[in-house]
C-alpha positions in Angstrom: 0.0 0.1 0.1 1.4 3.5 -1.2 2.1 5.8 1.5 1.0 9.7 1.2 4.4 10.7 1.5 6.2 8.2 -0.5 8.8 9.5 -2.8 10.6 6.6 -4.3 12.0 4.4 -1.2 10.4 2.1 1.6 11.0 3.1 4.9 12.6 0.0 7.1 9.8 -2.6 8.7 10.9 -1.9 12.0 10.4 1.8 11.8 7.1 1.2 10.0 5.8 -1.0 12.7 7.4 1.2 15.6 5.5 4.3 14.2 2.2 3.1 12.9 1.1 -0.3 14.7 -0.6 1.4 17.3 -1.7 4.4 15.7 -3.4 2.3 12.8 -5.2 0.5 15.4 -6.5 3.4 17.0 -7.4 5.2 13.6 -10.1 2.5 13.0 -12.2 4.7 15.4 -11.8 7.7 13.5 -12.9 6.4 9.8 -16.3 8.2 9.9 -14.7 11.2 11.0 -12.1 11.2 8.7 -14.7 10.8 5.8 -16.7 13.6 7.3 -13.9 16.0 7.1 -12.8 14.8 3.8 -16.5 15.5 2.5 -16.4 19.0 3.7 -12.9 19.5 2.1 -13.7 18.4 -1.3 -17.1 20.4 -1.1 -14.8 23.5 -0.6 -12.5 22.5 -3.3 -15.2 22.3 -5.5 -16.5 25.7 -4.4 -13.0 27.3 -5.1 -13.1 25.6 -8.6 -10.3 22.9 -7.9 -13.0 20.1 -8.4 -15.7 19.8 -11.1 -19.2 18.8 -10.7 -18.6 15.4 -11.8 -15.4 14.8 -9.9 -17.3 16.3 -6.4 -20.1 13.7 -7.2 -17.8 10.7 -7.8 -15.9 11.4 -4.7 -19.0 11.7 -2.6 -20.2 8.4 -3.7 -17.0 6.9 -2.8 -17.0 8.5 0.4 -20.6 7.1 1.0 -19.2 3.7 0.3 -16.6 3.9 2.9 -19.1 5.1 5.6 -21.4 2.1 4.5 -18.6 -0.3 5.0 -17.3 1.3 8.3 -21.1 0.8 9.9 -20.4 -3.0 9.2 -16.8 -2.8 10.4 -15.8 -4.1 6.7 -13.5 -0.6 6.3 -10.5 -1.2 8.5 -7.1 0.8 8.8 -3.9 -1.8 8.4 -0.7 -1.1 9.8 0.9 -0.8 6.3 -1.6 2.2 5.7 -0.1 4.0 8.6 -3.1 5.9 9.1 -6.8 6.4 8.4 -6.2 9.1 6.2 -3.6 7.0 3.9 -6.2 4.3 4.1 -9.1 6.3 2.7 -7.1 8.2 0.1 -5.9 5.1 -1.3 -9.4 3.6 -1.4 -10.6 6.4 -3.4 -7.8 6.6 -5.7 -8.6 2.9 -6.5 -12.2 3.7 -6.8 -12.2 7.0 -8.7 -8.7 7.4 -10.1 -7.5 10.9 -10.8 -10.3 12.3 -8.7 -9.1 10.5 -5.6 -5.7 11.9 -6.1 -6.8 15.2 -5.9 -8.5 15.3 -2.3 -5.3 16.4 -0.6 -5.1 19.4 -2.2 -4.6 22.4 0.3 -4.5 20.0 3.4 -2.1 18.1 5.5 -2.4 14.8 7.6 -1.8 17.2 10.4 -5.1 19.2 9.8 -6.8 15.9 8.9 -6.1 14.3 12.0 -6.8 17.4 14.2 -10.3 17.5 12.6 -10.7 13.8 13.2 -10.1 14.3 16.8 -12.1 17.2 17.3 -15.3 15.6 15.6 -14.5 12.5 17.7 -14.1 14.5 20.7 -17.5 16.2 20.0 -19.3 12.8 19.4 -18.0 11.5 22.7 -18.7 14.5 24.7 -22.3 14.3 23.8 -22.3 10.8 25.0 -20.5 11.6 28.4 -22.7 14.7 29.0 -26.0 12.5 28.6 -24.5 10.0 31.1 -23.3 12.2 33.5 -26.6 14.2 33.5 -28.5 10.7 33.8 -26.5 10.3 37.0 -27.0 13.4 38.2 -30.9 12.8 37.7 -30.7 9.5 39.7 -28.8 11.1 42.6 -31.8 13.8 42.7 -34.5 11.1 42.5 -32.9 9.2 45.4 -32.6 12.5 47.5 -36.1 13.3 47.0 -37.0 9.7 48.3 -34.6 10.2 51.5 -34.7 14.0 52.0 -36.0 13.3 55.6 -34.0 10.3 56.3 -31.9 11.3 59.3 -28.0 10.3 58.9 -25.1 11.5 60.8 -22.5 13.9 58.9 -18.9 13.3 59.5 -15.8 15.4 59.9 -12.4 13.7 60.5 -14.4 10.4 59.9 -16.2 10.9 63.3 -19.6 11.9 63.8 -20.2 15.5 64.0 -23.6 17.1 63.2 -27.2 15.8 62.0 -27.4 15.6 57.9 -29.5 13.3 56.1 -29.3 10.9 53.4 -31.0 13.4 50.8 -28.6 16.0 51.7 -25.6 13.6 50.9 -27.3 12.4 47.6 -28.0 16.3 46.6 -24.2 16.9 47.0 -23.0 14.4 44.5 -26.0 15.9 42.0 -24.6 19.4 42.4 -21.0 18.4 42.0 -21.9 16.6 38.8 -23.8 19.7 37.6 -20.5 21.8 38.3 -18.6 19.2 36.4 -21.0 19.6 33.4 -20.0 23.2 33.1 -16.4 22.4 32.9 -17.4 19.7 30.3 -19.1 22.4 28.2 -16.2 24.5 28.6 -14.0 21.9 27.3 -16.5 21.2 24.5 -16.2 25.0 23.6 -12.5 24.9 23.2 -12.9 21.5 21.2 -15.7 23.2 18.8 -13.1 24.7 16.3 -12.5 23.9 13.1 -8.7 23.2 12.1 -8.9 22.5 8.6 -7.1 25.0 6.2 -4.0 25.1 8.7 -2.5 22.2 6.6 0.9 21.4 8.1 0.6 24.5 10.5 1.4 27.5 8.1 -1.6 27.5 5.8 -1.7 27.1 2.1 -1.1 29.5 -1.0 -4.5 29.1 -2.2 -8.2 30.8 -1.8 -9.5 28.4 0.6 -12.6 28.9 2.4 -12.0 27.8 5.9 -15.4 29.3 7.3 -17.4 27.1 4.7 -15.7 24.1 5.8 -16.2 24.8 9.4 -20.1 25.3 8.8 -20.5 22.2 6.8 -18.7 20.1 9.8 -21.0 22.0 12.3 -18.2 23.7 14.1 -19.0 26.8 16.0 -16.0 28.9 14.5 -12.6 28.6 12.7 -9.9 28.1 14.6 -7.8 31.2 13.4 -4.1 31.3 13.7 -2.6 28.0 11.6 0.5 27.9 13.8 -1.6 27.9 17.1 -3.7 25.2 15.4 -0.9 22.8 15.6 0.3 24.0 18.9 -3.2 23.2 20.4 -3.0 19.6 19.6 -2.5 17.8 22.9 -3.6 21.2 24.8 -7.1 20.8 23.9 -7.5 17.2 24.5 -5.7 17.7 27.7 -8.7 20.2 28.8 -11.0 17.7 28.0 -9.4 15.2 30.2 -9.1 17.5 32.9 -12.8 18.0 32.7 -13.2 14.3 32.9 -10.7 14.1 36.0 -13.1 16.2 37.9 -15.9 14.0 37.0 -13.8 11.1 38.3 -12.8 13.0 41.6 -16.5 13.0 42.4 -17.2 9.6 41.4 -14.2 8.3 43.6 -15.8 10.2 46.9 -19.1 8.6 46.0 -17.6 5.3 45.7 -15.7 5.6 49.1 -18.9 6.6 50.9 -20.7 3.8 49.2 -18.0 1.5 50.3 -18.1 2.8 54.0 -22.0 3.1 54.4 -22.7 -0.5 53.2 -20.4 -2.2 55.4 -21.8 -4.1 58.4 -20.4 -1.3 60.9 -22.3 1.4 59.2 -25.2 -0.4 57.3 -26.6 3.0 56.4 -27.2 1.7 52.7 -27.7 -1.7 51.0 -27.5 -2.9 47.6 -28.6 -6.0 45.4 -26.5 -8.9 45.5 -26.6 -8.5 41.8 -24.2 -5.9 42.2 -21.8 -7.3 44.2 -19.3 -10.2 43.6 -18.1 -12.9 45.9 -14.9 -14.5 47.7 -13.4 -17.7 46.8 -12.9 -18.7 50.2 -15.5 -17.2 52.4 -18.8 -18.1 51.6 -20.8 -15.2 52.9 -19.0 -12.4 51.2 -20.9 -9.7 49.2 -18.1 -7.5 47.8 -18.9 -4.2 46.3 -16.0 -4.5 44.1 -17.4 -2.2 41.5 -16.9 0.7 43.7 -13.6 -0.4 44.6 -12.7 -0.2 40.7 -14.2 3.2 40.3 -11.9 4.6 43.2 -9.0 2.9 41.6 -9.6 4.2 38.1 -9.8 7.9 39.2 -5.9 7.3 39.6 -5.7 5.7 35.9 -7.6 8.9 34.7 -5.1 11.1 36.6 -2.0 9.2 35.2 -3.9 9.5 31.5 -4.2 13.3 32.2 -0.4 13.5 33.1 0.5 11.8 30.1 -1.1 14.0 27.5 0.2 17.3 29.6 3.5 15.6 29.9 3.9 14.8 26.1 3.0 18.4 25.3 5.0 20.3 27.6 8.3 22.0 26.3 7.8 21.0 22.6 8.5 23.6 20.2 5.9 25.3 18.0 4.8 23.3 14.8 4.0 19.8 14.4 6.1 17.0 16.1 5.3 13.5 16.2 5.2 13.4 19.8 1.6 14.7 19.5 0.6 11.3 18.0 1.1 9.8 21.6 -1.7 11.9 22.9 -4.4 9.7 20.9 -4.4 6.7 22.7 -4.7 8.2 26.5 -7.5 10.8 24.9 -9.3 7.8 23.7 -8.9 5.8 26.8 -10.0 8.6 29.2 -13.1 9.2 27.0 -14.0 5.4 27.5 -12.9 5.4 30.9 -15.3 8.1 32.3 -18.1 6.5 30.3 -18.0 3.2 32.2 -17.6 4.7 35.3 -20.7 7.0 35.0 -23.0 4.0 33.5 -21.5 1.6 36.5 -22.5 4.4 39.3 -25.8 5.2 37.9 -26.5 1.6 38.1 -25.7 1.5 41.7 -27.6 4.7 42.6 -30.5 3.6 40.9 -30.6 0.2 43.1 -29.6 1.8 46.4 -31.8 0.8 49.3 -31.5 2.7 52.9 -31.4 1.2 56.0 -33.5 3.7 57.7 -33.2 1.8 61.4 -29.5 1.7 61.1 -29.3 5.4 59.7 -31.6 6.6 62.9 -29.7 4.6 65.4 -26.5 6.4 64.6 -27.7 9.9 65.0 -26.8 9.4 69.0 -27.2 12.8 70.8 -23.8 14.0 71.1 -24.4 15.0 67.4 -26.7 17.9 68.9 -24.0 19.3 71.1 -23.7 22.3 68.7 -27.2 22.7 68.7 -27.5 23.1 72.5 -24.7 25.7 72.4 -26.7 27.8 69.8 -29.8 27.3 72.0 -27.8 28.9 74.9 -26.4 31.5 73.1 -29.8 32.7 71.7 -32.3 31.8 74.6 -30.0 32.6 77.5 -27.9 35.5 75.7 -24.7 33.6 76.6 -21.7 34.2 74.1 -21.3 31.5 71.7 -17.5 30.5 73.0 -18.7 30.4 76.6 -21.8 28.2 75.6 -19.5 26.0 73.4 -17.3 25.5 76.6 -20.2 24.6 78.7 -21.5 22.1 76.5 -18.3 20.7 75.7 -17.7 20.1 79.3 -21.2 18.1 79.8 -20.6 16.1 76.6 -16.8 15.1 77.4 -17.8 13.9 80.6 -20.4 11.6 79.4 -18.2 10.4 76.8 -15.5 9.9 79.1 -17.6 7.9 81.3 -19.2 6.2 78.6 -22.7 7.1 79.6 -25.4 6.5 77.2 -27.0 9.4 75.3 -30.5 9.9 75.0 -32.1 8.3 72.0 -34.5 10.4 69.6 -37.3 9.3 67.5 -37.4 9.8 63.8 -40.0 12.2 64.1 -37.7 14.2 66.6 -35.0 14.2 64.3 -37.1 15.2 61.3 -38.0 18.3 63.2 -34.4 18.9 63.8 -33.7 18.4 60.3 -36.4 20.8 59.2 -35.1 23.4 61.4 -31.8 23.6 59.4 -33.8 25.5 56.8 -31.2 28.1 55.8 -30.3 27.8 52.1 -28.6 24.7 51.1 -29.1 23.2 54.7 -30.6 19.7 55.5 -34.1 21.1 55.7 -33.7 23.1 52.7 -31.1 21.5 50.2 -32.5 23.2 47.0 -33.9 20.1 45.1 -35.7 22.3 42.8 -32.9 24.4 42.1 -30.6 21.6 41.2 -33.4 20.1 39.1 -33.8 23.4 37.3 -30.0 23.5 36.5 -30.2 19.8 35.3 -32.9 20.7 33.1 -31.1 23.8 31.5 -28.0 21.4 31.0 -30.0 18.8 29.3 -31.5 21.4 26.7 -28.1 23.1 26.2 -26.6 19.5 25.4 -29.6 18.5 23.4 -29.3 21.8 21.4 -25.6 21.0 20.7 -26.2 17.6 19.6 -29.0 18.6 17.3 -26.6 21.4 15.9 -23.9 18.6 15.1 -26.1 15.8 13.9 -28.0 18.1 11.5 -24.7 19.4 10.0 -23.2 16.1 9.5 -26.4 14.6 8.1 -26.6 17.5 5.7 -23.0 16.9 4.6 -23.4 13.4 4.1 -26.8 13.7 2.5 -28.7 11.1 4.5 -30.4 11.1 8.0 -29.4 7.3 8.6 -26.0 8.3 9.7 -23.6 6.0 12.2 -23.1 8.0 15.1 -21.6 7.0 18.5 -24.7 7.4 20.2 -25.9 4.4 18.3 -23.2 1.7 18.5 -24.4 0.1 21.7 -28.0 -0.1 20.2 
């Protein structure tokens, strides 16, 4: 198979394998994205008079053949091709002759791979956003059902003050909604068309970069052609940094879920179908999925560092180092989706052991409540009230004397008294639900814009998108 750069010699087999084996495997994911970018490019070449009507039609038909074969996994990228761009261009040259050899006019593999990754990133971010918002919705539904189920609030891993299961669940819903804003910001950075930058210095032809951006549904053209190349790895890194924030929140949830489902806590229960067992201890039900969420957060951190480490200190312009950012970028996108899905499964199946949660709300949780009462009702300075209550509580704890036990009704009354904004009695569920609805509408609009642009470009509504791969 001929290389796009071939000039009368063959590269050493070991060099070819070293440079292209992994890259060609990854590029199998980018076939349709490369076709979309190429369709926009040849439309632009026709627009400026570099292709005639017959050549454009011939190329469009051949590109649609590639898309059809890709959807059934018939079209692949071989190591001998080096990359997806070579594979597709060689196919077009075979199918259309001279027309296929014209498609590389005014572009480089440098801006080709960039547009492929931008389109791939957009597609994947739509999917990630949907799964993130699904998880946020699951937390909010769980919070609605448990908002008046008392639960100890912990500081320093010790019981501190009264909380509720609903307040705990809402905290993760809000965290994910903040993560959605980071994801949207990363999407906006990614939503720039790099085509026309070529090898990083443009071309001496009257190309229409805006037309190509519009055809592909990009929000704008990425302007400076040198910065287009320098942004490779940087934008992927920004996306992975947003994914890292999601994983940090999932890791905290995983840790809480592991603690709260132990027999020592027993605040939460999960169906045995979500647990695995021990090869030696027959009684074991291990919530191993949450241990893996916790561990894979470290994997995401490593992927982020890998991308940023590769691009740090590089000179301006294209360097082959950038190729090494492709694998961690794709892995990170896969990783966060798997973890969002597994956490949503768990939240949708969580059950609360109210009896255990209420029993854990022992009277020392209300020491601060008592100090507040003294400060307000007896006009005692809070610091003095704090010390008075502290002596009483410490004496009881030191002597291991039992504290009074309150009923659920009494605990709920205490929860409702915490009615300031964001407190246990006023966690702002409606506010969070409105944020969720707004975010869902924003991502639906982005997805519609992208889908309609690609459908118009390809000329059909039956297009293979990432959203349909699992269906």
